[in-house]
Every structure is written in C-alpha cells, then in structure tokens.
A tleap script that builds the chain and sets N, CA, C and O, in Angstrom:
source leaprc.protein.ff14SB
mol = sequence {
  NMET ARG TYR PRO TYR VAL ASP ARG ARG ASP
  GLU ARG LEU ILE GLU LEU CYS ARG GLU VAL
  ALA ARG ILE CYS ILE SER ASP GLU PHE LYS
  ARG LEU HIE ARG GLU MET VAL LYS LEU TYR
  ARG LYS SER GLY VAL PRO ASP PRO HIE LEU
  VAL ALA PHE GLN ASP SER LEU PHE SER ILE
  PHE VAL GLU SER ALA HIE PRO GLU GLY SER
  PHE GLU PRO PHE CTHR
}
set mol.1.N position { -14.673 -31.940 -15.850 }
set mol.1.CA position { -15.199 -30.624 -15.504 }
set mol.1.C position { -15.052 -29.921 -16.796 }
set mol.1.O position { -14.269 -30.394 -17.619 }
set mol.2.N position { -15.570 -29.081 -17.010 }
set mol.2.CA position { -15.235 -27.975 -17.826 }
set mol.2.C position { -15.089 -27.028 -17.847 }
set mol.2.O position { -16.029 -26.645 -17.150 }
set mol.3.N position { -14.433 -25.943 -18.216 }
set mol.3.CA position { -13.816 -24.689 -17.140 }
set mol.3.C position { -14.184 -23.601 -18.334 }
set mol.3.O position { -13.877 -23.995 -19.459 }
set mol.4.N position { -14.736 -22.418 -18.265 }
set mol.4.CA position { -15.099 -21.621 -19.158 }
set mol.4.C position { -13.976 -21.255 -19.773 }
set mol.4.O position { -12.924 -21.318 -19.137 }
set mol.5.N position { -13.977 -20.764 -21.240 }
set mol.5.CA position { -12.962 -20.972 -22.276 }
set mol.5.C position { -13.034 -19.187 -22.736 }
set mol.5.O position { -13.935 -18.660 -23.389 }
set mol.6.N position { -11.652 -18.431 -22.101 }
set mol.6.CA position { -11.747 -16.772 -22.693 }
set mol.6.C position { -10.351 -17.458 -23.564 }
set mol.6.O position { -10.671 -17.332 -24.746 }
set mol.7.N position { -9.304 -17.956 -23.522 }
set mol.7.CA position { -8.090 -17.804 -24.633 }
set mol.7.C position { -7.381 -18.600 -24.192 }
set mol.7.O position { -7.577 -18.880 -23.010 }
set mol.8.N position { -6.310 -19.282 -24.885 }
set mol.8.CA position { -5.192 -20.505 -24.994 }
set mol.8.C position { -4.357 -19.994 -23.606 }
set mol.8.O position { -3.942 -20.916 -22.904 }
set mol.9.N position { -4.078 -18.643 -23.153 }
set mol.9.CA position { -3.670 -18.823 -21.855 }
set mol.9.C position { -4.425 -19.422 -20.621 }
set mol.9.O position { -3.932 -19.868 -19.585 }
set mol.10.N position { -5.412 -19.349 -20.893 }
set mol.10.CA position { -6.482 -20.401 -19.615 }
set mol.10.C position { -6.037 -21.809 -19.733 }
set mol.10.O position { -5.757 -22.596 -18.829 }
set mol.11.N position { -6.025 -21.966 -20.901 }
set mol.11.CA position { -5.684 -23.942 -20.997 }
set mol.11.C position { -4.253 -23.932 -20.620 }
set mol.11.O position { -3.949 -25.002 -20.093 }
set mol.12.N position { -3.275 -23.104 -20.705 }
set mol.12.CA position { -2.146 -23.323 -20.240 }
set mol.12.C position { -2.068 -23.217 -18.614 }
set mol.12.O position { -1.186 -23.799 -17.982 }
set mol.13.N position { -2.790 -22.643 -18.171 }
set mol.13.CA position { -3.089 -22.234 -16.753 }
set mol.13.C position { -3.587 -23.292 -16.180 }
set mol.13.O position { -3.041 -23.740 -15.171 }
set mol.14.N position { -4.768 -23.915 -16.743 }
set mol.14.CA position { -5.350 -25.112 -16.212 }
set mol.14.C position { -4.397 -26.436 -16.322 }
set mol.14.O position { -4.386 -27.402 -15.559 }
set mol.15.N position { -3.745 -26.250 -17.274 }
set mol.15.CA position { -2.816 -27.427 -17.147 }
set mol.15.C position { -1.932 -27.261 -16.154 }
set mol.15.O position { -1.654 -28.226 -15.442 }
set mol.16.N position { -1.397 -26.120 -15.961 }
set mol.16.CA position { -0.369 -25.889 -15.093 }
set mol.16.C position { -1.013 -26.328 -13.260 }
set mol.16.O position { -0.607 -27.054 -12.352 }
set mol.17.N position { -1.833 -25.682 -13.406 }
set mol.17.CA position { -2.750 -25.982 -11.960 }
set mol.17.C position { -2.729 -27.682 -11.864 }
set mol.17.O position { -2.094 -28.201 -10.946 }
set mol.18.N position { -3.284 -28.326 -12.622 }
set mol.18.CA position { -3.426 -29.705 -12.522 }
set mol.18.C position { -1.728 -30.575 -12.464 }
set mol.18.O position { -1.365 -31.468 -11.698 }
set mol.19.N position { -1.243 -30.142 -13.176 }
set mol.19.CA position { 0.589 -30.453 -12.940 }
set mol.19.C position { 0.741 -30.593 -11.413 }
set mol.19.O position { 1.052 -31.609 -10.791 }
set mol.20.N position { 0.420 -29.200 -10.873 }
set mol.20.CA position { 1.096 -28.823 -9.747 }
set mol.20.C position { -0.119 -29.338 -8.540 }
set mol.20.O position { 0.206 -29.570 -7.375 }
set mol.21.N position { -1.182 -29.433 -8.917 }
set mol.21.CA position { -1.895 -30.758 -8.203 }
set mol.21.C position { -1.463 -31.881 -8.072 }
set mol.21.O position { -1.110 -32.325 -6.979 }
set mol.22.N position { -1.425 -32.417 -8.971 }
set mol.22.CA position { -0.769 -33.793 -8.909 }
set mol.22.C position { 0.974 -33.819 -8.157 }
set mol.22.O position { 1.407 -34.730 -7.452 }
set mol.23.N position { 1.341 -33.206 -8.353 }
set mol.23.CA position { 2.598 -33.133 -7.697 }
set mol.23.C position { 2.503 -33.055 -6.032 }
set mol.23.O position { 3.148 -33.816 -5.310 }
set mol.24.N position { 1.625 -32.050 -5.543 }
set mol.24.CA position { 1.371 -32.186 -4.205 }
set mol.24.C position { 0.706 -32.955 -3.866 }
set mol.24.O position { 0.539 -32.911 -2.647 }
set mol.25.N position { -0.040 -34.042 -4.570 }
set mol.25.CA position { -0.819 -35.105 -3.838 }
set mol.25.C position { -0.224 -36.253 -3.659 }
set mol.25.O position { -0.830 -37.100 -3.002 }
set mol.26.N position { 1.144 -36.575 -4.212 }
set mol.26.CA position { 1.884 -37.258 -4.288 }
set mol.26.C position { 2.740 -37.639 -3.125 }
set mol.26.O position { 3.085 -36.758 -2.337 }
set mol.27.N position { 3.151 -39.011 -2.932 }
set mol.27.CA position { 3.930 -39.454 -1.825 }
set mol.27.C position { 5.502 -38.791 -1.806 }
set mol.27.O position { 6.049 -38.458 -0.754 }
set mol.28.N position { 5.992 -38.686 -2.851 }
set mol.28.CA position { 7.425 -38.281 -3.374 }
set mol.28.C position { 7.417 -36.599 -2.811 }
set mol.28.O position { 8.328 -36.286 -2.045 }
set mol.29.N position { 6.643 -35.801 -3.103 }
set mol.29.CA position { 6.083 -34.385 -2.744 }
set mol.29.C position { 6.051 -34.429 -1.015 }
set mol.29.O position { 6.661 -33.785 -0.161 }
set mol.30.N position { 5.313 -35.214 -0.972 }
set mol.30.CA position { 5.146 -35.182 1.030 }
set mol.30.C position { 6.425 -35.459 1.674 }
set mol.30.O position { 7.033 -34.784 2.505 }
set mol.31.N position { 6.810 -36.910 0.978 }
set mol.31.CA position { 8.088 -37.027 1.870 }
set mol.31.C position { 9.100 -36.154 1.921 }
set mol.31.O position { 9.565 -35.845 3.018 }
set mol.32.N position { 9.728 -35.484 0.451 }
set mol.32.CA position { 10.826 -34.470 0.559 }
set mol.32.C position { 10.326 -32.810 1.021 }
set mol.32.O position { 11.087 -31.846 1.112 }
set mol.33.N position { 8.669 -32.816 1.297 }
set mol.33.CA position { 8.461 -31.346 1.431 }
set mol.33.C position { 8.891 -31.401 3.381 }
set mol.33.O position { 9.327 -30.483 4.076 }
set mol.34.N position { 8.485 -33.103 3.853 }
set mol.34.CA position { 8.445 -33.192 5.462 }
set mol.34.C position { 10.318 -32.825 5.669 }
set mol.34.O position { 10.814 -31.952 6.381 }
set mol.35.N position { 10.972 -33.740 4.859 }
set mol.35.CA position { 12.803 -33.406 5.107 }
set mol.35.C position { 13.073 -32.180 4.903 }
set mol.35.O position { 13.960 -31.665 5.585 }
set mol.36.N position { 12.366 -31.398 3.899 }
set mol.36.CA position { 13.016 -30.079 3.557 }
set mol.36.C position { 12.459 -29.109 5.193 }
set mol.36.O position { 13.125 -28.196 5.680 }
set mol.37.N position { 11.677 -29.411 5.528 }
set mol.37.CA position { 10.894 -28.767 6.863 }
set mol.37.C position { 11.907 -29.019 7.832 }
set mol.37.O position { 12.101 -28.119 8.648 }
set mol.38.N position { 12.491 -29.901 7.901 }
set mol.38.CA position { 13.273 -30.572 9.394 }
set mol.38.C position { 14.579 -29.836 9.239 }
set mol.38.O position { 15.247 -29.270 10.104 }
set mol.39.N position { 14.821 -29.984 7.798 }
set mol.39.CA position { 16.455 -29.337 7.546 }
set mol.39.C position { 16.226 -27.643 7.826 }
set mol.39.O position { 16.929 -26.975 8.583 }
set mol.40.N position { 15.105 -27.148 7.050 }
set mol.40.CA position { 15.200 -25.582 7.383 }
set mol.40.C position { 14.682 -25.126 8.817 }
set mol.40.O position { 14.996 -24.005 9.218 }
set mol.41.N position { 13.930 -25.928 9.566 }
set mol.41.CA position { 13.961 -25.573 10.513 }
set mol.41.C position { 15.390 -25.944 11.668 }
set mol.41.O position { 15.335 -25.404 12.773 }
set mol.42.N position { 15.920 -26.342 11.529 }
set mol.42.CA position { 17.387 -26.737 11.872 }
set mol.42.C position { 18.590 -25.657 11.421 }
set mol.42.O position { 19.627 -25.465 12.056 }
set mol.43.N position { 18.357 -25.265 10.673 }
set mol.43.CA position { 19.148 -23.872 10.062 }
set mol.43.C position { 18.560 -22.434 10.124 }
set mol.43.O position { 19.129 -21.407 9.752 }
set mol.44.N position { 17.123 -22.567 10.746 }
set mol.44.CA position { 16.904 -21.173 10.748 }
set mol.44.C position { 16.343 -20.190 10.124 }
set mol.44.O position { 16.206 -19.017 10.473 }
set mol.45.N position { 15.954 -20.850 8.968 }
set mol.45.CA position { 15.098 -20.492 7.828 }
set mol.45.C position { 13.907 -19.891 7.854 }
set mol.45.O position { 12.975 -20.685 7.981 }
set mol.46.N position { 13.627 -18.820 7.782 }
set mol.46.CA position { 12.338 -17.928 8.298 }
set mol.46.C position { 10.980 -18.562 7.447 }
set mol.46.O position { 10.920 -18.599 6.218 }
set mol.47.N position { 9.999 -19.009 8.297 }
set mol.47.CA position { 8.953 -20.025 7.775 }
set mol.47.C position { 9.460 -20.961 6.931 }
set mol.47.O position { 9.504 -20.887 5.703 }
set mol.48.N position { 9.973 -22.146 7.869 }
set mol.48.CA position { 10.417 -23.128 7.073 }
set mol.48.C position { 9.280 -24.113 6.076 }
set mol.48.O position { 9.636 -24.888 5.188 }
set mol.49.N position { 8.268 -23.918 6.376 }
set mol.49.CA position { 6.834 -24.846 5.501 }
set mol.49.C position { 7.185 -23.968 4.407 }
set mol.49.O position { 8.019 -24.384 3.602 }
set mol.50.N position { 6.583 -22.591 4.219 }
set mol.50.CA position { 6.331 -22.288 3.063 }
set mol.50.C position { 7.528 -22.387 1.994 }
set mol.50.O position { 7.275 -22.438 0.791 }
set mol.51.N position { 9.137 -22.416 2.597 }
set mol.51.CA position { 10.125 -22.157 2.002 }
set mol.51.C position { 10.086 -23.473 1.659 }
set mol.51.O position { 10.137 -23.595 0.435 }
set mol.52.N position { 10.004 -24.676 2.336 }
set mol.52.CA position { 9.993 -26.145 2.122 }
set mol.52.C position { 9.043 -26.754 0.839 }
set mol.52.O position { 9.190 -27.624 -0.019 }
set mol.53.N position { 7.894 -25.698 1.251 }
set mol.53.CA position { 6.747 -25.947 0.259 }
set mol.53.C position { 7.520 -25.744 -1.431 }
set mol.53.O position { 7.696 -26.633 -2.265 }
set mol.54.N position { 7.840 -24.406 -1.529 }
set mol.54.CA position { 8.325 -24.097 -2.892 }
set mol.54.C position { 9.357 -24.917 -3.131 }
set mol.54.O position { 9.286 -25.509 -4.208 }
set mol.55.N position { 10.412 -25.164 -2.379 }
set mol.55.CA position { 11.532 -25.936 -3.086 }
set mol.55.C position { 11.096 -26.971 -3.299 }
set mol.55.O position { 11.540 -27.384 -4.370 }
set mol.56.N position { 10.268 -27.821 -2.725 }
set mol.56.CA position { 9.886 -29.246 -3.138 }
set mol.56.C position { 9.411 -29.394 -4.137 }
set mol.56.O position { 9.864 -30.196 -4.954 }
set mol.57.N position { 7.716 -28.204 -4.482 }
set mol.57.CA position { 7.571 -28.194 -5.620 }
set mol.57.C position { 8.257 -27.636 -6.887 }
set mol.57.O position { 7.720 -27.788 -7.984 }
set mol.58.N position { 9.446 -26.985 -6.751 }
set mol.58.CA position { 10.208 -26.639 -7.505 }
set mol.58.C position { 11.162 -27.432 -7.775 }
set mol.58.O position { 11.802 -27.013 -8.740 }
set mol.59.N position { 11.590 -28.487 -7.320 }
set mol.59.CA position { 12.463 -29.125 -7.548 }
set mol.59.C position { 11.864 -30.779 -8.256 }
set mol.59.O position { 12.551 -31.549 -8.928 }
set mol.60.N position { 10.547 -30.950 -7.885 }
set mol.60.CA position { 9.709 -32.227 -8.885 }
set mol.60.C position { 9.477 -31.512 -10.047 }
set mol.60.O position { 9.713 -31.957 -11.170 }
set mol.61.N position { 8.858 -30.025 -9.725 }
set mol.61.CA position { 8.260 -29.884 -11.034 }
set mol.61.C position { 9.546 -30.186 -12.481 }
set mol.61.O position { 9.546 -30.874 -13.502 }
set mol.62.N position { 10.640 -29.106 -11.729 }
set mol.62.CA position { 11.647 -29.410 -12.879 }
set mol.62.C position { 11.912 -30.801 -13.183 }
set mol.62.O position { 12.006 -31.235 -14.331 }
set mol.63.N position { 12.045 -31.589 -11.980 }
set mol.63.CA position { 12.270 -33.342 -12.308 }
set mol.63.C position { 11.443 -33.842 -13.255 }
set mol.63.O position { 11.938 -34.547 -14.134 }
set mol.64.N position { 10.110 -33.585 -13.251 }
set mol.64.CA position { 9.225 -34.239 -14.521 }
set mol.64.C position { 8.935 -33.519 -15.447 }
set mol.64.O position { 8.235 -33.983 -16.348 }
set mol.65.N position { 9.423 -32.071 -15.502 }
set mol.65.CA position { 10.017 -31.603 -17.093 }
set mol.65.C position { 10.951 -31.992 -17.894 }
set mol.65.O position { 11.020 -31.932 -19.121 }
set mol.66.N position { 11.823 -32.484 -16.950 }
set mol.66.CA position { 13.022 -32.710 -17.696 }
set mol.66.C position { 13.705 -34.082 -16.971 }
set mol.66.O position { 14.665 -34.067 -16.200 }
set mol.67.N position { 12.926 -35.313 -17.442 }
set mol.67.CA position { 13.280 -36.655 -16.688 }
set mol.67.C position { 14.472 -37.265 -16.994 }
set mol.67.O position { 14.763 -38.265 -16.339 }
set mol.68.N position { 15.389 -36.798 -18.032 }
set mol.68.CA position { 16.289 -37.471 -18.263 }
set mol.68.C position { 17.719 -36.672 -18.137 }
set mol.68.O position { 18.680 -36.839 -18.887 }
set mol.69.N position { 17.644 -35.712 -16.954 }
set mol.69.CA position { 18.808 -34.735 -16.781 }
set mol.69.C position { 18.933 -33.727 -18.039 }
set mol.69.O position { 19.958 -33.057 -18.168 }
set mol.70.N position { 18.012 -33.645 -18.840 }
set mol.70.CA position { 18.094 -32.820 -20.244 }
set mol.70.C position { 17.700 -31.363 -19.647 }
set mol.70.O position { 16.951 -30.658 -20.324 }
set mol.71.N position { 18.112 -30.960 -18.580 }
set mol.71.CA position { 17.608 -29.371 -18.067 }
set mol.71.C position { 18.712 -28.509 -19.080 }
set mol.71.O position { 19.876 -28.850 -19.292 }
set mol.72.N position { 18.158 -27.546 -19.529 }
set mol.72.CA position { 18.872 -26.422 -20.161 }
set mol.72.C position { 18.839 -25.497 -19.305 }
set mol.72.O position { 17.760 -25.243 -18.769 }
set mol.73.N position { 20.007 -24.768 -18.963 }
set mol.73.CA position { 19.843 -23.493 -18.370 }
set mol.73.C position { 19.317 -22.437 -18.800 }
set mol.73.O position { 19.513 -22.068 -19.957 }
set mol.74.N position { 18.584 -21.786 -17.979 }
set mol.74.CA position { 18.143 -20.493 -18.922 }
set mol.74.C position { 19.044 -19.202 -19.484 }
set mol.74.O position { 19.948 -18.634 -18.871 }
set mol.75.N position { 18.811 -19.060 -20.111 }
set mol.75.CA position { 19.570 -18.020 -21.241 }
set mol.75.C position { 19.551 -16.580 -21.281 }
set mol.75.O position { 20.155 -15.980 -22.170 }
savepdb mol mol.pdb
quit
C-alpha cells in the first residue's frame, strides 16, 4: 500500500507505525502486557491496562532497537 508523500518525516512516521504494529501483535508483547497488568493491578497503579501497554511497548521497542544490550543512555 502506498501512502501520500509529503516529506521525509512521513516516511519515518510510517516506519515507526509499522514497527509499533509489529510489536503489538507479537506473542511476546501480549504475554508481557498480561503479566504487567496483573502486577500493576496488585500494586494499585491507576489505569493498569494503559500503563502496562505503554511500559510493554517501550520495553520491547528498546530491546528491538538495541538487541545486544548496546543501549547508550540519553545525554
């Protein structure tokens, strides 16, 4: 499927959306999200589904961006 082209930022956004979608349909994401929802509910975190979704997505996204553990902290 082709999307209307406006500028390079659109290309990056499309790539990012594709990566997020790939992560969200993965079994790894679904398992991690379920586990985090359980933990967050027990801990009394407000809106545990949303927070678990954000944290699961972030965790897997960072892991896929730095698979060898070569994560460099923000400076």
